[in-house]
C-alpha positions in Angstrom: 0.0 0.0 -0.1 1.4 3.4 -1.2 0.3 6.6 0.7 1.0 10.2 -0.5 0.6 13.0 1.9 0.6 16.6 0.7 1.2 19.9 2.4 2.0 23.3 1.7 -1.0 24.9 -0.3 -2.8 28.0 0.5 -3.6 31.4 -0.6 -1.1 34.1 -1.9 -1.1 37.2 -3.8 0.1 37.5 -7.5 3.9 37.5 -7.6 4.1 35.5 -4.3 5.6 32.0 -3.5 4.5 28.8 -2.1 6.3 25.5 -1.6 4.4 22.2 -1.8 5.7 18.9 -0.3 4.5 15.4 -0.8 5.8 12.5 1.3 5.3 8.9 0.0 5.2 5.9 2.3 4.6 2.1 1.8 6.1 -0.2 -0.8 8.0 2.2 -3.0 10.3 0.7 -5.7 13.5 2.9 -5.8 13.0 3.5 -9.6 10.1 5.9 -10.0 8.8 9.3 -11.2 7.4 11.8 -8.7 5.4 14.9 -9.9 2.7 17.4 -9.5 -0.4 17.8 -11.5 -3.0 20.4 -11.2 -6.8 20.7 -12.0 -8.6 24.0 -12.2 -12.4 24.3 -12.1 -13.9 23.3 -15.3 -10.4 22.1 -16.7 -8.6 18.8 -17.1 -5.9 17.7 -14.8 -2.6 18.6 -16.3 1.1 17.9 -15.5 2.9 20.6 -13.9 6.3 19.1 -13.3 7.9 15.7 -12.8 11.2 14.3 -11.7 12.7 10.9 -12.1 14.6 9.0 -9.4 17.8 9.9 -11.3 17.0 13.7 -11.1 15.8 14.4 -14.6 13.0 16.8 -14.7 10.1 17.8 -17.0 8.0 21.1 -16.8 4.9 22.4 -18.3 5.6 25.3 -20.6 3.4 27.7 -18.4 5.5 27.2 -15.5 9.1 27.0 -16.8 11.3 29.5 -15.1 9.0 30.1 -12.2 8.5 26.5 -10.6 11.2 24.3 -9.3 10.8 20.6 -8.7 13.1 18.7 -6.5 13.2 15.4 -4.5 14.9 13.7 -1.6 15.0 10.1 -2.3 16.1 9.2 1.3 12.8 10.6 2.5 10.7 9.7 -0.5 9.6 13.2 -0.7 9.1 15.6 -3.6 8.9 19.4 -3.5 7.5 22.1 -5.6 8.9 25.6 -5.2 6.4 27.9 -7.0 7.6 31.4 -7.6 6.0 34.5 -9.4 2.6 32.9 -9.0 -0.1 34.0 -11.3 -3.9 33.9 -10.9 -3.9 31.3 -13.5 -1.9 29.1 -11.3 -5.0 28.7 -9.0 -5.9 25.0 -8.9 -6.0 22.0 -6.9 -2.5 20.4 -7.0 -2.0 16.7 -6.9 1.0 14.7 -6.0 1.7 11.7 -8.2 4.0 8.8 -7.8 4.5 6.5 -10.8 6.0 3.1 -10.6 6.3 1.4 -13.9 2.6 1.7 -15.3 1.0 2.2 -11.8 0.0 5.7 -10.7 -0.6 6.7 -7.1 -2.2 10.0 -6.1 -2.3 12.3 -3.2 -5.6 13.9 -1.9 -4.9 17.1 -3.4 -4.0 20.6 -2.0 -5.7 24.0 -3.0 -3.5 26.7 -4.2 -5.2 30.1 -4.7 -3.6 33.1 -6.3 -5.6 36.2 -5.9 -5.3 39.9 -4.9 
């Protein structure tokens, strides 16, 4: 059984920063991909950023240069540093752990960017 516990969401003004964390526990194979997705009201869930266990990263074009994904393999934890936040970043952010073809999801954390 794999569990993902997210933290760090909240409300911030445009231009502000937030840091999301997601800790994974359970039977976790060492080779995996951890990432963050988001879903805004009325929209499909989309990839924000992902990082492999070897450190390779992938970002959505909309967040490149503003968001940084990182991970601590010893703690099975992934982080998302979000800078220069915009109102269009408002969404529920979901942590994702992918092991081979199996996806595990966190419960989601709300991020609201508003003045």
